[in-house]
PLY file of the C-alpha trace (Angstrom):
ply
format ascii 1.0
element vertex 291
property float x
property float y
property float z
element edge 290
property int vertex1
property int vertex2
end_header
-128.89 1.22 -145.85
-127.09 1.99 -149.12
-124.58 -0.35 -150.77
-122.46 0.39 -153.82
-122.46 -2.31 -156.49
-120.02 -1.98 -159.40
-121.59 -3.82 -162.33
-120.01 -4.83 -165.61
-116.59 -6.18 -166.50
-115.39 -6.21 -162.90
-117.32 -9.42 -162.31
-115.48 -11.40 -164.98
-111.99 -10.16 -164.21
-109.82 -12.58 -162.27
-106.33 -11.04 -162.46
-105.35 -8.43 -159.89
-104.64 -5.11 -161.61
-103.75 -1.68 -160.32
-104.46 1.37 -162.46
-103.46 5.01 -162.30
-105.58 7.60 -164.13
-103.87 10.48 -165.92
-106.37 13.21 -166.79
-105.66 16.24 -168.97
-108.13 19.12 -169.10
-108.41 21.94 -171.66
-111.02 24.63 -172.24
-112.09 26.46 -175.40
-114.15 29.64 -175.34
-116.99 30.99 -177.49
-118.40 34.34 -178.52
-121.72 35.44 -177.05
-124.65 33.37 -178.35
-122.37 31.38 -180.69
-121.35 27.73 -180.90
-118.95 27.76 -183.86
-115.22 27.25 -183.30
-112.76 30.05 -183.92
-109.53 29.34 -185.81
-107.68 29.69 -182.53
-109.90 27.04 -180.95
-109.43 24.70 -183.92
-105.66 24.99 -183.58
-105.89 24.35 -179.83
-108.08 21.28 -180.32
-105.86 19.92 -183.08
-102.79 20.20 -180.84
-104.75 18.65 -178.00
-105.73 15.69 -180.19
-102.17 15.15 -181.40
-100.86 15.13 -177.84
-103.59 12.98 -176.30
-104.95 10.73 -179.07
-103.79 7.70 -177.05
-106.19 8.57 -174.22
-108.74 5.87 -173.50
-111.75 8.12 -172.97
-112.82 11.73 -173.50
-115.52 13.76 -171.73
-116.93 17.00 -173.17
-118.99 19.53 -171.19
-120.51 22.69 -172.67
-121.31 25.86 -170.68
-122.90 29.26 -171.21
-122.95 32.58 -169.42
-125.83 33.91 -167.32
-127.77 35.68 -170.10
-130.95 33.99 -171.37
-133.41 31.38 -170.15
-132.43 28.03 -168.69
-133.94 26.14 -171.62
-132.16 28.26 -174.24
-128.80 27.93 -172.48
-129.21 24.19 -172.03
-129.58 23.84 -175.80
-126.75 26.29 -176.59
-124.30 24.60 -174.23
-125.07 21.20 -175.75
-124.54 22.60 -179.27
-121.11 23.85 -178.17
-120.22 20.45 -176.75
-121.42 18.67 -179.90
-119.40 21.07 -182.10
-116.24 20.12 -180.20
-117.20 16.43 -180.38
-117.58 16.57 -184.18
-114.29 18.45 -184.60
-112.37 15.87 -182.55
-113.97 12.97 -184.44
-113.06 14.61 -187.77
-109.52 15.08 -186.42
-109.27 11.34 -185.92
-110.51 10.47 -182.44
-112.52 7.24 -182.27
-116.10 8.30 -181.56
-116.48 5.39 -179.12
-113.82 6.97 -176.90
-116.01 10.04 -176.33
-118.18 8.72 -173.51
-119.86 11.94 -172.34
-121.11 14.92 -174.37
-123.18 17.10 -172.06
-124.61 20.59 -171.99
-124.45 22.18 -168.54
-126.25 25.38 -169.48
-125.61 28.14 -166.97
-125.74 25.90 -163.88
-121.97 25.70 -163.29
-120.65 29.23 -163.76
-116.92 29.88 -163.54
-117.77 33.32 -162.15
-121.00 35.02 -161.08
-119.77 38.46 -162.13
-121.89 40.03 -164.84
-119.48 42.32 -166.69
-118.64 41.39 -170.28
-115.11 40.11 -169.59
-116.24 37.94 -166.68
-119.14 36.43 -168.61
-116.80 35.46 -171.46
-115.08 33.03 -169.07
-118.37 31.18 -168.58
-118.89 30.60 -172.33
-116.70 27.54 -172.61
-116.38 23.85 -173.35
-114.25 21.71 -171.03
-112.62 18.58 -172.47
-111.18 15.79 -170.31
-108.71 13.29 -171.81
-108.37 10.31 -169.49
-105.60 7.76 -169.85
-105.37 4.76 -167.53
-102.02 3.07 -167.10
-101.58 -0.38 -165.65
-99.09 -0.47 -162.81
-97.32 -3.73 -162.09
-96.76 -3.90 -158.34
-93.33 -4.98 -157.16
-93.53 -8.38 -155.56
-90.79 -9.49 -153.22
-89.45 -12.99 -153.64
-91.38 -15.26 -151.35
-89.36 -17.24 -148.84
-90.08 -20.94 -148.46
-92.53 -21.74 -145.69
-92.52 -24.88 -143.64
-96.30 -25.13 -143.68
-98.10 -23.07 -146.33
-101.41 -21.62 -145.20
-104.17 -21.51 -147.79
-106.19 -18.31 -147.78
-109.73 -18.14 -149.09
-110.05 -16.40 -152.45
-111.32 -12.81 -152.17
-113.92 -13.01 -154.91
-116.08 -10.08 -155.87
-119.75 -10.99 -155.69
-121.98 -10.45 -158.67
-125.32 -8.71 -158.21
-127.32 -11.93 -157.83
-124.99 -13.12 -155.07
-125.05 -9.71 -153.39
-128.84 -9.66 -153.25
-129.03 -13.26 -152.04
-126.48 -12.54 -149.30
-128.09 -12.52 -145.87
-126.55 -9.11 -145.11
-128.67 -7.53 -147.87
-132.04 -6.78 -146.35
-135.43 -5.71 -147.63
-135.36 -1.90 -147.76
-131.67 -1.71 -148.69
-130.63 0.53 -151.59
-128.00 -0.83 -153.98
-126.11 1.74 -156.06
-125.52 0.41 -159.57
-122.33 1.85 -161.02
-121.56 1.77 -164.75
-125.14 2.49 -165.82
-124.54 5.83 -167.54
-126.38 8.05 -170.00
-125.66 10.63 -172.67
-125.57 14.13 -171.22
-129.03 15.58 -170.67
-130.68 12.47 -172.11
-132.22 9.20 -170.94
-130.35 7.21 -173.62
-127.84 4.65 -172.32
-124.15 4.88 -173.17
-122.87 1.80 -174.99
-120.78 0.66 -172.02
-123.88 0.51 -169.78
-125.29 -2.67 -171.29
-123.06 -5.14 -169.42
-124.30 -3.58 -166.17
-127.91 -3.67 -167.37
-127.46 -7.33 -168.29
-126.16 -8.02 -164.79
-129.30 -6.46 -163.32
-131.49 -8.43 -165.74
-129.75 -11.66 -164.73
-130.42 -10.91 -161.06
-134.12 -10.41 -161.79
-134.19 -13.69 -163.73
-132.18 -15.65 -161.16
-134.29 -14.46 -158.21
-137.93 -14.76 -159.35
-139.23 -13.46 -156.01
-137.19 -10.25 -156.26
-139.23 -7.03 -156.40
-137.41 -3.72 -156.83
-137.95 0.01 -156.96
-135.67 1.80 -159.45
-134.37 5.21 -158.37
-132.89 7.79 -160.73
-130.52 10.51 -159.46
-128.77 13.40 -161.22
-126.04 15.89 -160.36
-125.40 19.55 -160.68
-128.88 21.00 -160.12
-129.78 23.74 -157.68
-132.79 23.80 -155.34
-133.41 20.07 -155.77
-135.15 20.65 -159.12
-134.99 17.92 -161.74
-132.85 18.19 -164.85
-134.02 18.97 -168.37
-134.43 15.95 -170.64
-133.27 17.22 -174.03
-135.26 14.52 -175.85
-138.65 15.21 -174.27
-138.02 18.89 -173.33
-139.42 18.13 -169.87
-137.74 18.69 -166.51
-137.92 15.12 -165.26
-134.54 13.71 -166.28
-134.07 11.56 -163.17
-137.52 10.01 -163.69
-136.84 9.34 -167.38
-133.54 7.65 -166.59
-135.14 5.41 -163.95
-137.89 4.54 -166.44
-135.26 3.68 -169.06
-133.97 0.95 -166.74
-137.56 -0.16 -166.08
-138.26 -0.31 -169.83
-135.08 -2.32 -170.48
-136.06 -4.94 -167.91
-139.68 -5.02 -169.08
-138.67 -5.45 -172.73
-136.54 -8.42 -171.68
-139.39 -10.29 -170.03
-139.44 -9.02 -166.44
-143.03 -8.68 -165.23
-144.07 -5.04 -164.63
-145.55 -5.91 -161.23
-142.02 -6.72 -160.00
-140.81 -3.16 -160.63
-141.62 0.48 -160.00
-139.52 3.57 -160.70
-139.01 7.03 -159.23
-136.83 10.07 -159.86
-135.20 11.97 -157.00
-133.43 14.76 -158.93
-130.51 15.83 -156.70
-132.26 15.44 -153.35
-129.84 12.79 -152.07
-126.29 13.64 -153.26
-123.46 11.34 -152.20
-120.76 14.01 -152.64
-120.27 17.78 -152.73
-119.46 17.67 -156.49
-116.11 19.44 -156.25
-114.85 17.65 -159.40
-116.14 15.58 -162.31
-115.62 12.29 -160.50
-117.81 13.41 -157.59
-120.47 14.57 -160.05
-120.40 11.13 -161.65
-121.01 9.54 -158.25
-124.18 11.60 -157.85
-125.34 10.87 -161.42
-126.46 7.33 -160.63
-129.13 4.65 -160.63
-130.10 2.74 -157.49
-132.44 -0.15 -156.81
-134.34 -0.53 -153.56
-135.07 -4.10 -152.45
-138.84 -4.25 -151.91
-138.91 -8.02 -151.40
-136.60 -10.95 -152.11
0 1
1 2
2 3
3 4
4 5
5 6
6 7
7 8
8 9
9 10
10 11
11 12
12 13
13 14
14 15
15 16
16 17
17 18
18 19
19 20
20 21
21 22
22 23
23 24
24 25
25 26
26 27
27 28
28 29
29 30
30 31
31 32
32 33
33 34
34 35
35 36
36 37
37 38
38 39
39 40
40 41
41 42
42 43
43 44
44 45
45 46
46 47
47 48
48 49
49 50
50 51
51 52
52 53
53 54
54 55
55 56
56 57
57 58
58 59
59 60
60 61
61 62
62 63
63 64
64 65
65 66
66 67
67 68
68 69
69 70
70 71
71 72
72 73
73 74
74 75
75 76
76 77
77 78
78 79
79 80
80 81
81 82
82 83
83 84
84 85
85 86
86 87
87 88
88 89
89 90
90 91
91 92
92 93
93 94
94 95
95 96
96 97
97 98
98 99
99 100
100 101
101 102
102 103
103 104
104 105
105 106
106 107
107 108
108 109
109 110
110 111
111 112
112 113
113 114
114 115
115 116
116 117
117 118
118 119
119 120
120 121
121 122
122 123
123 124
124 125
125 126
126 127
127 128
128 129
129 130
130 131
131 132
132 133
133 134
134 135
135 136
136 137
137 138
138 139
139 140
140 141
141 142
142 143
143 144
144 145
145 146
146 147
147 148
148 149
149 150
150 151
151 152
152 153
153 154
154 155
155 156
156 157
157 158
158 159
159 160
160 161
161 162
162 163
163 164
164 165
165 166
166 167
167 168
168 169
169 170
170 171
171 172
172 173
173 174
174 175
175 176
176 177
177 178
178 179
179 180
180 181
181 182
182 183
183 184
184 185
185 186
186 187
187 188
188 189
189 190
190 191
191 192
192 193
193 194
194 195
195 196
196 197
197 198
198 199
199 200
200 201
201 202
202 203
203 204
204 205
205 206
206 207
207 208
208 209
209 210
210 211
211 212
212 213
213 214
214 215
215 216
216 217
217 218
218 219
219 220
220 221
221 222
222 223
223 224
224 225
225 226
226 227
227 228
228 229
229 230
230 231
231 232
232 233
233 234
234 235
235 236
236 237
237 238
238 239
239 240
240 241
241 242
242 243
243 244
244 245
245 246
246 247
247 248
248 249
249 250
250 251
251 252
252 253
253 254
254 255
255 256
256 257
257 258
258 259
259 260
260 261
261 262
262 263
263 264
264 265
265 266
266 267
267 268
268 269
269 270
270 271
271 272
272 273
273 274
274 275
275 276
276 277
277 278
278 279
279 280
280 281
281 282
282 283
283 284
284 285
285 286
286 287
287 288
288 289
289 290
């Protein structure tokens, strides 16, 4: 049984809010085997920044064509993404707004054709500017009632409460949202630490809790694991699971209460038809071993 747990700021929010996400996408293209920006690309990115500098977050994904080894293209695509990241920061974007900078290598080709013109469409960086607007729902004036009926508050459970709930059984998998990493790395994004703290609190509040930490990735073919750009090994899902293990261990959780595994992309939740679906597959889960 798999349950989705959204960790982080959601647990301390009491007001009801509705949000609508407005996402703008642009692409810039590169010459073969290059990662420097052309003047045309610089102009495009400058205009993009001026039009979307109020966006709340940015995501940057680098890509290559089919020529060359997987390892070489992984590095080249990341260099392209980092080049765009540095340009946008120099243009004035707050670096904290850029939440993902990832090299996709040649795993997500725009086209599989191998002629020169077709391959040029694969050598690209995709930038997402995401702006979330709060929508105030229209509330009709409430008519007086003869006998008001009190309704129980619909309170979101925190992780400790969710695990202690009798509906959560030994063997259940809990999906921990908001624990995210830099692209191709096992280093946590800054916004992950509230979710990690929520997991740590659950381990501290339930001293009998024993867990197995599962790492999952997206966007890989043939169920092979991803390349960790820090270690240069193809065990990214394992490294990310171990990063959670190391965080808990360094904060006083006994090692015998935890194990970790990586599952690559063996158990996808979605078909990955867009970036949001890819994010859903790029996740950390915990399996309840005992509670």
